[in-house]
C-alpha positions as CSV (number, residue, x, y, z in Angstrom):
1,M,16.4,4.6,7.5
2,N,15.3,3.6,11.4
3,K,14.9,-0.4,11.6
4,K,11.7,0.4,13.7
5,S,10.1,1.9,11.0
6,L,11.6,-0.6,8.0
7,L,9.7,-3.4,10.0
8,A,7.0,-1.3,10.3
9,T,6.1,-0.8,7.0
10,F,7.0,-4.2,5.7
11,I,4.8,-5.6,8.5
12,L,2.0,-3.9,7.1
13,T,2.5,-3.8,3.1
14,S,2.9,-7.8,3.8
15,I,-0.7,-7.6,5.8
16,L,-2.0,-5.2,3.9
17,Y,-0.9,-5.6,0.4
18,Y,-1.1,-9.5,0.3
19,I,-2.6,-11.6,2.9
20,I,-6.0,-9.5,3.1
21,P,-6.4,-9.2,-0.4
22,L,-6.0,-12.6,-1.3
23,I,-8.0,-13.8,1.5
24,F,-11.1,-11.6,-0.3
25,L,-10.4,-12.9,-3.3
26,K,-10.8,-16.6,-2.1
27,F,-14.0,-16.1,0.0
28,Y,-15.4,-13.4,-2.4
29,S,-18.1,-15.2,-4.5
30,G,-19.3,-11.6,-6.2
31,S,-18.5,-10.9,-10.0
32,S,-15.3,-9.8,-10.8
33,D,-15.9,-6.2,-11.8
34,K,-16.8,-5.1,-8.1
35,A,-14.1,-7.2,-6.5
36,G,-11.4,-5.4,-8.9
37,F,-13.0,-2.2,-7.5
38,I,-13.2,-2.9,-4.1
39,L,-9.5,-3.8,-4.3
40,I,-8.4,-1.0,-6.3
41,L,-9.9,1.3,-3.3
42,F,-8.3,-1.0,-0.6
43,Y,-5.0,-0.7,-2.3
44,I,-5.6,2.9,-2.2
45,C,-6.5,3.2,1.2
46,S,-3.7,1.0,2.6
47,A,-0.9,2.7,0.8
48,F,-2.6,6.2,2.5
49,S,-2.6,4.6,5.6
50,I,0.7,2.9,6.1
51,T,3.0,6.0,4.6
52,M,0.5,8.4,6.8
53,L,0.9,6.1,10.4
54,I,4.7,5.3,9.5
55,S,5.8,9.4,8.5
56,Y,3.9,10.8,11.3
57,F,4.3,8.4,14.4
58,I,7.4,6.8,14.0
59,E,10.0,8.5,11.0
60,R,9.4,11.3,8.1
61,K,11.9,10.1,5.6
62,V,11.5,10.3,2.0
63,Y,12.4,6.3,1.9
64,I,9.1,5.3,3.4
65,P,6.9,6.1,0.4
66,L,9.4,4.6,-1.6
67,F,9.9,1.4,0.3
68,S,6.2,1.3,0.1
69,I,6.2,1.0,-3.6
70,I,9.2,-1.2,-3.7
71,L,7.0,-3.7,-1.9
72,S,4.4,-3.5,-3.8
73,I,6.1,-4.4,-7.2
74,P,5.4,-8.6,-6.6
75,L,1.9,-7.5,-7.0
76,I,2.8,-8.0,-10.5
77,Y,3.0,-11.5,-10.0
78,V,-0.2,-11.8,-8.4
79,F,-2.3,-9.6,-10.6
80,N,-0.2,-9.7,-14.0
81,S,-0.1,-6.4,-15.8
82,S,-3.0,-4.9,-14.2
83,A,-1.1,-4.1,-11.2
84,F,0.7,-1.7,-13.1
85,V,-2.3,0.6,-12.5
86,I,-2.6,-0.4,-8.7
87,I,1.3,0.4,-8.5
88,I,0.8,4.1,-10.1
89,L,-1.9,4.6,-7.6
90,I,0.2,3.6,-4.8
91,A,3.0,5.4,-5.4
92,I,0.4,8.5,-6.1
93,F,-1.0,8.0,-2.5
94,S,2.0,7.0,-0.8
95,F,3.5,10.5,-1.8
96,L,0.3,12.3,-1.1
97,S,0.1,10.9,2.5
98,Y,3.7,11.6,2.6
99,G,3.0,15.4,1.9
100,L,0.2,15.6,4.1
101,S,2.1,14.2,7.2
102,A,4.6,16.7,6.4
103,I,2.6,19.5,6.8
104,L,0.6,18.2,9.6
105,K,3.8,17.4,11.7
C-alpha cells in the first residue's frame, strides 16, 4: 500500500468519521431521531466518497476499503452498540465504491 494513499485515507477518515459528526452533534438542537438519520446518511456518503476518491485517483488496491472499515471500528466507543449498523453500512458502501471505481477506470 502506498504511503500517500494510506495517509490520505487516514486523514479523510479521521475528518469525515469523527470530527464533523461530533461537531454536528454538539451544535444540533433538533430531535435525536433526525440527528441519527442524518449521521447514518453522512457516514454512508463519507465511506463511499473516501473509497471512491482514493481508489480512482490515487491507488486501486483492496486494502483501501478494508483500511476504511478498520478506521471506523472506534465508532463503537463513540456510539456504543448502535455503531455496528453504521460499520456494516460503511463496509457495504466502501466495497461498492471500490467496485465502481474498478469499473470506471
